[in-house]
N, CA and C atoms as a LAMMPS dump frame, in Angstrom:
ITEM: TIMESTEP
0
ITEM: NUMBER OF ATOMS
462
ITEM: BOX BOUNDS ff ff ff
-5.0000000000000000e+02 5.0000000000000000e+02
-5.0000000000000000e+02 5.0000000000000000e+02
-5.0000000000000000e+02 5.0000000000000000e+02
ITEM: ATOMS id mol type element x y z
1 1 1 N -295.944 -176.939 76.296
2 1 2 C -295.624 -175.683 76.95
3 1 3 C -294.156 -175.658 77.373
4 2 1 N -293.655 -176.817 77.852
5 2 2 C -292.262 -176.902 78.281
6 2 3 C -291.327 -176.643 77.108
7 3 1 N -291.69 -177.148 75.925
8 3 2 C -290.875 -176.955 74.736
9 3 3 C -290.839 -175.48 74.331
10 4 1 N -291.966 -174.796 74.419
11 4 2 C -292.021 -173.373 74.058
12 4 3 C -291.205 -172.522 75.04
13 5 1 N -291.277 -172.837 76.308
14 5 2 C -290.483 -172.098 77.292
15 5 3 C -288.993 -172.322 77.073
16 6 1 N -288.624 -173.548 76.748
17 6 2 C -287.213 -173.839 76.466
18 6 3 C -286.764 -173.08 75.217
19 7 1 N -287.607 -173.03 74.188
20 7 2 C -287.271 -172.298 72.966
21 7 3 C -287.14 -170.802 73.246
22 8 1 N -288.024 -170.262 74.069
23 8 2 C -287.947 -168.845 74.438
24 8 3 C -286.658 -168.562 75.198
25 9 1 N -286.303 -169.419 76.138
26 9 2 C -285.071 -169.227 76.902
27 9 3 C -283.849 -169.322 76.005
28 10 1 N -283.823 -170.324 75.141
29 10 2 C -282.695 -170.479 74.231
30 10 3 C -282.599 -169.301 73.263
31 11 1 N -283.727 -168.84 72.745
32 11 2 C -283.732 -167.685 71.851
33 11 3 C -283.257 -166.423 72.536
34 12 1 N -283.642 -166.24 73.796
35 12 2 C -283.2 -165.073 74.555
36 12 3 C -281.693 -165.105 74.774
37 13 1 N -281.179 -166.252 75.156
38 13 2 C -279.733 -166.395 75.363
39 13 3 C -278.99 -166.181 74.05
40 14 1 N -279.504 -166.75 72.963
41 14 2 C -278.867 -166.594 71.656
42 14 3 C -278.848 -165.127 71.238
43 15 1 N -279.957 -164.43 71.41
44 15 2 C -280.006 -163.002 71.087
45 15 3 C -279.02 -162.197 71.915
46 16 1 N -278.905 -162.528 73.194
47 16 2 C -277.935 -161.844 74.047
48 16 3 C -276.515 -162.079 73.552
49 17 1 N -276.197 -163.323 73.208
50 17 2 C -274.85 -163.645 72.715
51 17 3 C -274.58 -162.935 71.392
52 18 1 N -275.561 -162.891 70.495
53 18 2 C -275.384 -162.165 69.23
54 18 3 C -275.077 -160.694 69.495
55 19 1 N -275.838 -160.084 70.398
56 19 2 C -275.605 -158.673 70.708
57 19 3 C -274.257 -158.476 71.399
58 20 1 N -273.907 -159.366 72.305
59 20 2 C -272.637 -159.279 73.024
60 20 3 C -271.447 -159.42 72.071
61 21 1 N -271.58 -160.297 71.079
62 21 2 C -270.519 -160.493 70.084
63 21 3 C -270.564 -159.42 68.991
64 22 1 N -271.474 -158.462 69.12
65 22 2 C -271.655 -157.359 68.164
66 22 3 C -272.079 -157.853 66.792
67 23 1 N -272.73 -159.005 66.738
68 23 2 C -273.225 -159.533 65.462
69 23 3 C -274.48 -158.802 65.003
70 24 1 N -275.044 -157.965 65.853
71 24 2 C -276.213 -157.183 65.471
72 24 3 C -275.818 -155.831 64.898
73 25 1 N -274.543 -155.522 64.935
74 25 2 C -274.045 -154.238 64.449
75 25 3 C -273.72 -154.346 62.957
76 26 1 N -274.402 -153.576 62.107
77 26 2 C -274.11 -153.656 60.676
78 26 3 C -272.645 -153.359 60.345
79 27 1 N -271.991 -152.509 61.131
80 27 2 C -270.576 -152.207 60.871
81 27 3 C -269.704 -153.446 61.071
82 28 1 N -270.031 -154.268 62.047
83 28 2 C -269.286 -155.511 62.272
84 28 3 C -269.436 -156.431 61.07
85 29 1 N -270.659 -156.575 60.575
86 29 2 C -270.897 -157.428 59.411
87 29 3 C -270.248 -156.846 58.163
88 30 1 N -270.266 -155.518 58.039
89 30 2 C -269.623 -154.889 56.882
90 30 3 C -268.111 -155.14 56.905
91 31 1 N -267.48 -155.011 58.081
92 31 2 C -266.046 -155.292 58.189
93 31 3 C -265.754 -156.751 57.848
94 32 1 N -266.656 -157.652 58.244
95 32 2 C -266.455 -159.065 57.936
96 32 3 C -266.572 -159.301 56.429
97 33 1 N -267.647 -158.786 55.819
98 33 2 C -267.891 -159.025 54.398
99 33 3 C -266.857 -158.348 53.502
100 34 1 N -266.256 -157.259 53.972
101 34 2 C -265.208 -156.595 53.19
102 34 3 C -263.825 -157.144 53.527
103 35 1 N -263.804 -158.245 54.305
104 35 2 C -262.579 -158.961 54.675
105 35 3 C -261.605 -158.107 55.493
106 36 1 N -262.143 -157.167 56.266
107 36 2 C -261.304 -156.356 57.146
108 36 3 C -261.207 -156.94 58.554
109 37 1 N -262.092 -157.846 58.898
110 37 2 C -262.077 -158.428 60.239
111 37 3 C -262.465 -159.901 60.154
112 38 1 N -261.624 -160.791 60.68
113 38 2 C -261.944 -162.221 60.64
114 38 3 C -262.781 -162.681 61.84
115 39 1 N -263.136 -161.779 62.742
116 39 2 C -263.779 -162.163 63.998
117 39 3 C -265.049 -162.99 63.799
118 40 1 N -265.944 -162.552 62.937
119 40 2 C -267.205 -163.272 62.746
120 40 3 C -266.952 -164.598 62.037
121 41 1 N -266.001 -164.621 61.099
122 41 2 C -265.653 -165.887 60.45
123 41 3 C -265.137 -166.896 61.481
124 42 1 N -264.297 -166.434 62.409
125 42 2 C -263.793 -167.329 63.456
126 42 3 C -264.927 -167.802 64.358
127 43 1 N -265.858 -166.892 64.664
128 43 2 C -267.018 -167.265 65.476
129 43 3 C -267.865 -168.315 64.766
130 44 1 N -268.073 -168.141 63.45
131 44 2 C -268.858 -169.119 62.688
132 44 3 C -268.143 -170.465 62.623
133 45 1 N -266.827 -170.447 62.444
134 45 2 C -266.066 -171.704 62.406
135 45 3 C -266.18 -172.436 63.744
136 46 1 N -266.086 -171.696 64.838
137 46 2 C -266.229 -172.313 66.151
138 46 3 C -267.627 -172.893 66.332
139 47 1 N -268.653 -172.174 65.854
140 47 2 C -270.024 -172.669 65.965
141 47 3 C -270.219 -173.935 65.141
142 48 1 N -269.651 -173.984 63.943
143 48 2 C -269.763 -175.173 63.096
144 48 3 C -269.062 -176.359 63.758
145 49 1 N -267.892 -176.123 64.338
146 49 2 C -267.153 -177.2 64.998
147 49 3 C -267.937 -177.748 66.196
148 50 1 N -268.487 -176.863 67.005
149 50 2 C -269.274 -177.306 68.166
150 50 3 C -270.521 -178.052 67.71
151 51 1 N -271.204 -177.545 66.673
152 51 2 C -272.407 -178.213 66.165
153 51 3 C -272.07 -179.581 65.582
154 52 1 N -270.941 -179.689 64.889
155 52 2 C -270.532 -180.957 64.297
156 52 3 C -270.31 -182.007 65.386
157 53 1 N -269.547 -181.633 66.4
158 53 2 C -269.268 -182.569 67.496
159 53 3 C -270.56 -182.888 68.25
160 54 1 N -271.351 -181.861 68.54
161 54 2 C -272.599 -182.076 69.267
162 54 3 C -273.564 -182.98 68.519
163 55 1 N -273.675 -182.781 67.211
164 55 2 C -274.572 -183.613 66.406
165 55 3 C -274.13 -185.068 66.424
166 56 1 N -272.827 -185.282 66.333
167 56 2 C -272.317 -186.664 66.363
168 56 3 C -272.555 -187.314 67.724
169 57 1 N -272.442 -186.541 68.789
170 57 2 C -272.665 -187.096 70.126
171 57 3 C -274.145 -187.373 70.392
172 58 1 N -275.027 -186.577 69.791
173 58 2 C -276.459 -186.731 70.054
174 58 3 C -277.155 -187.755 69.164
175 59 1 N -276.573 -188.054 68.031
176 59 2 C -277.23 -188.958 67.083
177 59 3 C -277.491 -190.315 67.731
178 60 1 N -278.718 -190.787 67.587
179 60 2 C -279.101 -192.075 68.142
180 60 3 C -279.656 -191.988 69.556
181 61 1 N -279.541 -190.831 70.177
182 61 2 C -280.097 -190.648 71.529
183 61 3 C -281.488 -190.053 71.408
184 62 1 N -282.099 -189.796 72.544
185 62 2 C -283.442 -189.216 72.564
186 62 3 C -283.368 -187.748 72.981
187 63 1 N -284.237 -186.928 72.367
188 63 2 C -284.307 -185.508 72.701
189 63 3 C -284.771 -185.345 74.144
190 64 1 N -284.163 -184.412 74.864
191 64 2 C -284.492 -184.217 76.273
192 64 3 C -285.927 -183.778 76.494
193 65 1 N -286.409 -182.853 75.683
194 65 2 C -287.735 -182.293 75.921
195 65 3 C -288.866 -183.11 75.318
196 66 1 N -288.638 -183.732 74.168
197 66 2 C -289.722 -184.447 73.497
198 66 3 C -289.605 -185.964 73.611
199 67 1 N -288.416 -186.456 73.886
200 67 2 C -288.207 -187.896 73.977
201 67 3 C -288.114 -188.6 72.636
202 68 1 N -288.172 -187.841 71.534
203 68 2 C -288.09 -188.436 70.199
204 68 3 C -286.642 -188.799 69.875
205 69 1 N -286.453 -189.873 69.109
206 69 2 C -285.084 -190.223 68.721
207 69 3 C -284.472 -189.155 67.81
208 70 1 N -283.188 -188.901 67.98
209 70 2 C -282.475 -187.916 67.174
210 70 3 C -281.761 -188.66 66.056
211 71 1 N -282.063 -188.308 64.834
212 71 2 C -281.434 -188.954 63.694
213 71 3 C -281.719 -188.181 62.432
214 72 1 N -280.978 -188.482 61.39
215 72 2 C -281.142 -187.827 60.105
216 72 3 C -280.469 -188.662 59.036
217 73 1 N -280.782 -188.34 57.806
218 73 2 C -280.113 -188.974 56.678
219 73 3 C -279.411 -187.889 55.877
220 74 1 N -278.274 -188.214 55.333
221 74 2 C -277.502 -187.251 54.542
222 74 3 C -277.907 -187.348 53.08
223 75 1 N -277.922 -186.211 52.425
224 75 2 C -278.181 -186.175 50.99
225 75 3 C -277.07 -185.375 50.32
226 76 1 N -276.866 -185.646 49.053
227 76 2 C -275.848 -184.906 48.303
228 76 3 C -276.414 -183.545 47.912
229 77 1 N -275.574 -182.519 47.938
230 77 2 C -276.049 -181.199 47.513
231 77 3 C -276.453 -181.211 46.039
232 78 1 N -277.463 -180.439 45.722
233 78 2 C -277.931 -180.303 44.345
234 78 3 C -277.722 -178.857 43.894
235 79 1 N -278.053 -178.583 42.661
236 79 2 C -277.907 -177.215 42.168
237 79 3 C -278.852 -176.264 42.9
238 80 1 N -279.953 -176.791 43.422
239 80 2 C -280.886 -175.959 44.19
240 80 3 C -280.228 -175.47 45.481
241 81 1 N -279.414 -176.329 46.099
242 81 2 C -278.69 -175.917 47.299
243 81 3 C -277.693 -174.806 46.972
244 82 1 N -276.998 -174.969 45.845
245 82 2 C -276.003 -173.972 45.439
246 82 3 C -276.693 -172.645 45.125
247 83 1 N -277.789 -172.708 44.385
248 83 2 C -278.529 -171.49 44.051
249 83 3 C -279.042 -170.807 45.315
250 84 1 N -279.592 -171.58 46.233
251 84 2 C -280.069 -171.014 47.489
252 84 3 C -278.945 -170.373 48.289
253 85 1 N -277.79 -171.003 48.291
254 85 2 C -276.636 -170.447 49.003
255 85 3 C -276.191 -169.131 48.379
256 86 1 N -276.181 -169.078 47.058
257 86 2 C -275.792 -167.844 46.375
258 86 3 C -276.785 -166.724 46.679
259 87 1 N -278.078 -167.03 46.611
260 87 2 C -279.093 -166.019 46.922
261 87 3 C -278.986 -165.548 48.367
262 88 1 N -278.738 -166.489 49.279
263 88 2 C -278.56 -166.138 50.683
264 88 3 C -277.378 -165.187 50.837
265 89 1 N -276.254 -165.505 50.187
266 89 2 C -275.067 -164.662 50.276
267 89 3 C -275.282 -163.284 49.684
268 90 1 N -275.983 -163.219 48.559
269 90 2 C -276.273 -161.921 47.948
270 90 3 C -277.144 -161.084 48.876
271 91 1 N -278.177 -161.707 49.429
272 91 2 C -279.047 -160.984 50.362
273 91 3 C -278.302 -160.513 51.597
274 92 1 N -277.401 -161.356 52.09
275 92 2 C -276.61 -160.998 53.253
276 92 3 C -275.7 -159.816 52.933
277 93 1 N -275.075 -159.856 51.756
278 93 2 C -274.183 -158.772 51.359
279 93 3 C -274.908 -157.459 51.144
280 94 1 N -276.09 -157.52 50.528
281 94 2 C -276.848 -156.296 50.263
282 94 3 C -277.376 -155.684 51.551
283 95 1 N -277.929 -156.518 52.417
284 95 2 C -278.56 -156.012 53.638
285 95 3 C -277.579 -155.827 54.79
286 96 1 N -276.375 -156.402 54.651
287 96 2 C -275.389 -156.417 55.723
288 96 3 C -275.991 -156.989 57.004
289 97 1 N -276.864 -157.959 56.846
290 97 2 C -277.481 -158.594 57.998
291 97 3 C -277.805 -160.038 57.678
292 98 1 N -277.428 -160.91 58.577
293 98 2 C -277.757 -162.322 58.46
294 98 3 C -279.114 -162.538 59.127
295 99 1 N -279.934 -163.446 58.617
296 99 2 C -281.223 -163.688 59.261
297 99 3 C -281.107 -164.159 60.71
298 100 1 N -279.991 -164.784 61.069
299 100 2 C -279.816 -165.267 62.444
300 100 3 C -279.987 -164.186 63.498
301 101 1 N -279.221 -163.098 63.427
302 101 2 C -279.347 -162.063 64.463
303 101 3 C -280.431 -161.024 64.201
304 102 1 N -281.291 -161.256 63.219
305 102 2 C -282.311 -160.256 62.901
306 102 3 C -283.222 -159.966 64.089
307 103 1 N -283.654 -160.998 64.795
308 103 2 C -284.517 -160.767 65.959
309 103 3 C -283.786 -159.955 67.015
310 104 1 N -282.496 -160.24 67.211
311 104 2 C -281.711 -159.457 68.173
312 104 3 C -281.546 -158.018 67.691
313 105 1 N -281.4 -157.834 66.375
314 105 2 C -281.309 -156.476 65.845
315 105 3 C -282.609 -155.72 66.075
316 106 1 N -283.723 -156.379 65.862
317 106 2 C -285.017 -155.736 66.113
318 106 3 C -285.144 -155.369 67.585
319 107 1 N -284.7 -156.288 68.46
320 107 2 C -284.736 -156.01 69.892
321 107 3 C -283.843 -154.85 70.281
322 108 1 N -282.767 -154.645 69.519
323 108 2 C -281.85 -153.538 69.791
324 108 3 C -282.321 -152.24 69.143
325 109 1 N -283.452 -152.288 68.425
326 109 2 C -284.009 -151.082 67.835
327 109 3 C -283.48 -150.744 66.455
328 110 1 N -282.866 -151.69 65.767
329 110 2 C -282.363 -151.441 64.409
330 110 3 C -283.512 -151.642 63.423
331 111 1 N -284.052 -150.538 62.96
332 111 2 C -285.255 -150.55 62.133
333 111 3 C -285.008 -151.231 60.79
334 112 1 N -283.801 -151.126 60.233
335 112 2 C -283.526 -151.737 58.935
336 112 3 C -283.625 -153.263 58.984
337 113 1 N -283.574 -153.821 60.178
338 113 2 C -283.731 -155.272 60.306
339 113 3 C -285.137 -155.709 59.911
340 114 1 N -286.079 -154.779 59.875
341 114 2 C -287.435 -155.116 59.43
342 114 3 C -287.421 -155.622 57.988
343 115 1 N -286.549 -155.065 57.147
344 115 2 C -286.457 -155.514 55.756
345 115 3 C -285.974 -156.954 55.694
346 116 1 N -284.976 -157.289 56.517
347 116 2 C -284.471 -158.664 56.543
348 116 3 C -285.552 -159.602 57.075
349 117 1 N -286.231 -159.182 58.139
350 117 2 C -287.301 -160.009 58.709
351 117 3 C -288.409 -160.232 57.676
352 118 1 N -288.745 -159.194 56.916
353 118 2 C -289.769 -159.342 55.874
354 118 3 C -289.292 -160.318 54.804
355 119 1 N -288.022 -160.23 54.427
356 119 2 C -287.476 -161.163 53.447
357 119 3 C -287.506 -162.593 53.938
358 120 1 N -287.206 -162.782 55.213
359 120 2 C -287.252 -164.129 55.797
360 120 3 C -288.676 -164.661 55.775
361 121 1 N -289.636 -163.82 56.145
362 121 2 C -291.03 -164.258 56.154
363 121 3 C -291.516 -164.605 54.748
364 122 1 N -291.116 -163.807 53.751
365 122 2 C -291.489 -164.109 52.363
366 122 3 C -290.867 -165.437 51.943
367 123 1 N -289.597 -165.63 52.301
368 123 2 C -288.927 -166.889 51.973
369 123 3 C -289.588 -168.087 52.619
370 124 1 N -290 -167.94 53.866
371 124 2 C -290.676 -169.034 54.57
372 124 3 C -292.006 -169.356 53.899
373 125 1 N -292.711 -168.334 53.451
374 125 2 C -293.997 -168.554 52.774
375 125 3 C -293.803 -169.192 51.398
376 126 1 N -292.746 -168.791 50.686
377 126 2 C -292.519 -169.291 49.333
378 126 3 C -291.856 -170.665 49.311
379 127 1 N -291.156 -171.044 50.363
380 127 2 C -290.352 -172.263 50.358
381 127 3 C -291.14 -173.51 49.99
382 128 1 N -292.319 -173.775 50.555
383 128 2 C -293.04 -175.003 50.161
384 128 3 C -293.386 -175.033 48.673
385 129 1 N -293.806 -173.903 48.113
386 129 2 C -294.15 -173.865 46.692
387 129 3 C -292.903 -174.063 45.832
388 130 1 N -291.793 -173.454 46.227
389 130 2 C -290.546 -173.622 45.476
390 130 3 C -290.049 -175.06 45.554
391 131 1 N -290.191 -175.69 46.714
392 131 2 C -289.761 -177.078 46.87
393 131 3 C -290.616 -177.996 45.988
394 132 1 N -291.929 -177.755 45.946
395 132 2 C -292.801 -178.556 45.084
396 132 3 C -292.442 -178.364 43.619
397 133 1 N -292.157 -177.13 43.217
398 133 2 C -291.796 -176.86 41.825
399 133 3 C -290.48 -177.544 41.469
400 134 1 N -289.516 -177.522 42.375
401 134 2 C -288.228 -178.182 42.118
402 134 3 C -288.411 -179.69 42.021
403 135 1 N -289.229 -180.26 42.881
404 135 2 C -289.496 -181.7 42.848
405 135 3 C -290.194 -182.078 41.549
406 136 1 N -291.16 -181.276 41.147
407 136 2 C -291.877 -181.532 39.896
408 136 3 C -290.922 -181.456 38.708
409 137 1 N -290.037 -180.46 38.704
410 137 2 C -289.086 -180.309 37.601
411 137 3 C -288.114 -181.481 37.543
412 138 1 N -287.663 -181.966 38.689
413 138 2 C -286.721 -183.093 38.681
414 138 3 C -287.424 -184.378 38.245
415 139 1 N -288.686 -184.576 38.636
416 139 2 C -289.432 -185.752 38.195
417 139 3 C -289.685 -185.697 36.691
418 140 1 N -289.983 -184.505 36.2
419 140 2 C -290.256 -184.334 34.773
420 140 3 C -288.996 -184.614 33.953
421 141 1 N -287.831 -184.152 34.441
422 141 2 C -286.591 -184.382 33.694
423 141 3 C -286.185 -185.847 33.738
424 142 1 N -286.51 -186.553 34.828
425 142 2 C -286.188 -187.981 34.916
426 142 3 C -287.029 -188.806 33.949
427 143 1 N -288.287 -188.425 33.761
428 143 2 C -289.163 -189.202 32.878
429 143 3 C -288.93 -188.861 31.415
430 144 1 N -288.327 -187.699 31.135
431 144 2 C -288.135 -187.322 29.732
432 144 3 C -286.834 -187.843 29.149
433 145 1 N -285.969 -188.443 29.968
434 145 2 C -284.711 -188.997 29.463
435 145 3 C -284.997 -190.36 28.87
436 146 1 N -284.736 -190.565 27.566
437 146 2 C -285.038 -191.866 26.951
438 146 3 C -284.056 -192.927 27.444
439 147 1 N -284.565 -194.107 27.658
440 147 2 C -283.723 -195.228 28.1
441 147 3 C -282.976 -195.812 26.916
442 148 1 N -281.732 -196.165 27.134
443 148 2 C -280.912 -196.787 26.103
444 148 3 C -280.891 -198.278 26.382
445 149 1 N -281.417 -199.062 25.449
446 149 2 C -281.462 -200.503 25.663
447 149 3 C -280.107 -201.118 25.374
448 150 1 N -279.744 -202.057 26.199
449 150 2 C -278.505 -202.791 26.007
450 150 3 C -277.292 -202.074 26.547
451 151 1 N -277.447 -200.898 27.123
452 151 2 C -276.314 -200.171 27.661
453 151 3 C -276.018 -200.664 29.069
454 152 1 N -274.768 -200.843 29.356
455 152 2 C -274.363 -201.276 30.69
456 152 3 C -273.937 -200.066 31.494
457 153 1 N -274.249 -200.097 32.758
458 153 2 C -273.835 -199.033 33.662
459 153 3 C -272.565 -199.48 34.354
460 154 1 N -271.522 -198.68 34.262
461 154 2 C -270.244 -199.048 34.886
462 154 3 C -270.228 -198.653 36.316
């Protein structure tokens, strides 16, 4: 229950900040995507910098609410990551809305955010099946490559 209340509080604060920064306004996102305003890009850069430093400071410690150790392993990007990024960018450009502030947009009464929310829900439902299909395809391609005997790996 404590974790859910903390998530609700954090989500409320995040939604307020999104609305305060005008990230829920489609015109703000349109100006950003048409390269007329760097404001949102600067905001994203600041968020990435804070997250980078925060992640490095928290790694190896325990989570405050759950007590679980904080850690992760890094993986190299694959073509699936690139494809997902491209699809995300196309969806963002078409809808002029990022999934992040969608809940805040709904709270502000922006009805078109329902389309983005529906897309997010469809993506969440499809993600496990797509991940299994990608894993199956990569395993299949690994087993179909014939081994070359006597070849040295440099």
